[in-house]
Legacy VTK file of the C-alpha trace (Angstrom):
# vtk DataFile Version 3.0
C-alpha trace
ASCII
DATASET POLYDATA
POINTS 64 float
-4.800 -9.495 -4.977
-4.547 -5.737 -5.383
-1.533 -4.178 -7.079
-0.421 -0.566 -6.902
2.316 1.626 -8.381
3.417 4.041 -5.640
5.941 6.543 -6.972
6.454 8.174 -3.544
7.792 4.920 -2.056
11.563 5.306 -1.802
12.804 3.611 1.381
12.035 1.034 4.046
10.311 3.696 6.147
7.895 4.180 3.252
7.269 0.427 3.099
6.523 0.383 6.842
4.113 3.328 6.557
2.341 1.731 3.590
2.039 -1.579 5.420
0.632 0.147 8.499
-1.889 2.077 6.380
-3.117 -1.131 4.753
-3.324 -2.864 8.137
-5.586 -0.071 9.409
-8.108 -1.207 6.791
-7.439 -4.950 7.133
-5.204 -6.118 9.997
-4.804 -9.540 8.335
-3.757 -8.209 4.913
-0.507 -9.460 3.394
1.586 -6.626 1.950
4.560 -7.118 -0.375
6.513 -4.086 -1.562
9.251 -3.875 -4.175
11.230 -0.655 -3.789
13.059 -1.108 -7.101
9.853 -1.149 -9.146
7.757 0.907 -6.699
5.090 -1.810 -6.824
2.986 -2.921 -3.879
0.855 -6.060 -3.823
-1.835 -6.444 -1.191
-3.692 -9.648 -0.461
-6.864 -8.564 1.316
-10.614 -8.967 1.473
-11.012 -5.183 1.824
-12.374 -3.094 -1.018
-9.805 -1.557 -3.366
-11.249 1.918 -2.727
-10.723 1.538 1.033
-7.086 0.545 0.553
-6.479 3.397 -1.915
-8.020 5.878 0.546
-5.823 4.614 3.395
-2.699 4.835 1.231
-3.588 8.366 0.110
-4.237 9.452 3.700
-0.786 8.145 4.651
0.764 10.207 1.825
1.317 7.344 -0.624
-1.423 7.706 -3.191
-1.118 5.085 -5.931
-0.386 6.340 -9.446
-3.416 6.468 -11.702
LINES 1 65
64 0 1 2 3 4 5 6 7 8 9 10 11 12 13 14 15 16 17 18 19 20 21 22 23 24 25 26 27 28 29 30 31 32 33 34 35 36 37 38 39 40 41 42 43 44 45 46 47 48 49 50 51 52 53 54 55 56 57 58 59 60 61 62 63
């Protein structure tokens, strides 16, 4: 399970874009987003670096 803090996530559109970005890396990934805490959990077999790169490309780079 990967967990990210994504400060740019502010609405359901953001959640959809983040989910789509993760699914580009792993179409079977399970994505759970909590807007209130700006936390995203991803259950995937993909490498963390690949998921981070996809999120950054979509404009939602995780906080360091």
